[in-house]
C-alpha positions in Angstrom: 0.0 0.0 0.0 1.3 3.4 -1.0 0.3 6.7 0.7 -0.6 9.6 -1.6 -1.8 13.1 -0.7 -3.0 15.9 -3.0 -3.0 19.2 -1.1 -4.8 22.1 -2.7 -4.6 25.7 -1.5 -6.6 28.4 -3.0 -5.9 31.8 -1.6 -6.9 34.1 -4.5 -10.4 34.4 -5.8 -11.9 36.4 -8.6 -15.0 38.7 -8.5 -14.1 40.8 -5.4 -13.8 37.9 -2.9 -11.3 38.5 -0.2 -8.0 36.6 -0.4 -7.3 33.7 2.0 -3.6 33.9 2.6 -3.8 31.2 5.3 -4.9 28.6 2.6 -1.3 28.3 1.3 0.1 28.2 4.8 -2.3 25.4 5.7 -1.1 23.4 2.7 2.5 23.8 3.8 1.7 22.8 7.3 -0.2 19.7 6.2 2.6 18.7 3.9 5.1 18.8 6.9 2.8 16.7 9.0 2.1 14.1 6.3 5.8 13.8 5.2 7.0 13.4 8.8 8.0 9.8 9.3 6.7 9.9 12.9 3.3 11.3 11.9 2.0 10.7 8.4 4.9 9.0 6.8 3.6 9.8 3.3 6.2 9.5 0.6 4.0 11.0 -2.1 2.7 14.5 -1.4 1.7 16.8 -4.2 0.7 20.5 -3.7 -1.4 22.7 -6.0 -1.4 26.3 -5.1 -4.0 28.7 -6.7 -4.7 26.5 -9.8 -7.3 27.6 -12.3 -10.5 25.7 -12.4 -9.6 23.6 -15.5 -6.2 22.7 -14.0 -7.8 21.8 -10.7 -10.5 19.5 -12.3 -8.0 17.8 -14.6 -5.4 17.2 -11.9 -7.9 15.8 -9.3 -9.4 13.4 -12.0 -6.0 12.2 -13.1 -4.7 11.9 -9.6 -7.5 9.6 -8.6 -7.2 7.5 -11.8 -3.5 7.0 -10.9 -4.3 5.4 -7.5 -4.6 1.7 -6.9 -7.4 0.0 -4.9 -5.1 -0.6 -1.9 -3.5 2.9 -1.8 -4.3 5.3 0.9 -5.3 8.6 -0.8 -5.8 11.9 1.0 -7.3 14.9 -0.8 -7.0 18.1 1.2 -8.7 21.3 0.0 
């Protein structure tokens, strides 16, 4: 069993919505926890920061397709 994580942080939004600068900080913190051998021990952690909608949709779909039935997969948004 492999451990995979896809961490997504969106801090910038269009149409006058206020930015969320902590979103990218949360991704960085989650990555540290998951990669720590004493905590998450994930070898495969991918981060997406402020992707556009097309990139986000395509990457999530492809990321799940790449997983095997016995993998542990974490999607963090």
